[in-house]
C-alpha positions in Angstrom: 0.0 0.0 0.0 1.0 3.6 -0.2 1.4 3.7 3.6 3.7 0.7 3.5 5.9 2.3 0.9 5.9 5.6 2.7 7.3 4.0 5.8 10.1 2.0 4.3 13.3 3.3 2.8 13.2 3.3 -1.0 16.7 1.8 -1.3 15.8 -1.2 0.7 12.6 -1.8 -1.3 14.5 -1.4 -4.5 17.2 -3.8 -3.4 15.2 -6.5 -1.8 11.7 -5.9 -3.3 12.0 -8.3 -6.2 13.0 -11.1 -3.8 10.1 -10.4 -1.5 7.3 -10.0 -4.0 5.2 -13.2 -4.0 2.4 -12.1 -6.2 -0.2 -9.4 -6.9 -3.9 -9.2 -5.9 -6.2 -9.8 -8.9 -8.3 -6.8 -8.1 -5.3 -4.4 -7.3 -5.4 -1.1 -9.0 -2.4 -0.5 -11.3 -0.6 2.0 -9.1 3.0 0.8 -9.3 5.1 2.5 -6.6 8.8 2.9 -6.9 10.8 4.6 -4.2 13.3 6.2 -6.5 10.6 8.1 -8.3 9.9 10.1 -5.2 13.5 11.3 -4.7 13.6 14.8 -3.2 10.0 14.9 -2.1 8.9 15.4 1.5 8.1 12.1 3.3 4.6 11.4 4.6 6.1 9.3 7.5 5.3 11.1 10.8 8.3 12.9 12.2 10.6 11.8 9.3 11.0 15.4 8.2 11.3 18.6 10.3 7.9 20.3 10.7 9.0 23.3 8.6 9.4 21.1 5.5 5.8 19.9 6.1 4.4 23.4 6.2 4.4 24.1 9.9 5.7 27.5 11.1 9.2 27.8 12.5 11.0 30.9 13.6 14.3 29.3 12.7 13.8 28.2 9.0 13.2 30.8 6.2 12.6 30.6 2.5 16.4 30.7 2.0 16.5 27.3 3.7 14.0 25.9 1.2 16.1 27.3 -1.7 19.3 25.9 -0.2 17.8 22.4 0.4 16.4 22.3 -3.2 19.8 23.3 -4.7 21.7 20.9 -2.5 19.4 18.0 -3.4 19.6 18.8 -7.1 23.5 18.9 -6.8 23.7 15.6 -4.9 21.3 14.0 -7.4 23.2 15.2 -10.4 26.8 15.0 -9.2 27.0 12.4 -6.4 24.2 9.9 -6.8 26.0 7.7 -9.3 29.1 7.5 -7.1 27.1 6.8 -3.9 25.1 4.0 -5.6 28.4 2.5 -6.9 29.8 2.6 -3.3 26.7 0.9 -1.9 26.9 -2.0 -4.4 30.6 -2.6 -3.7 
């Protein structure tokens, strides 16, 4: 379910998912969920993200934090992701 995938790390599901899948319900709706497709989005898991990222007010975080987080995630995804995945597989 969406709740299950929201509470488990995408890397673990991507790595072990094919070994754990036994079958599919015949009446299941075709909503295929892949963890990697949600890279960079705010998690729906309770307390997994700071409240500010979920829209709650904080006197400590400003819009510059949002811009910095977005730029940093884009940089990591573009420049470092390949190397990080290579290190995980070795």
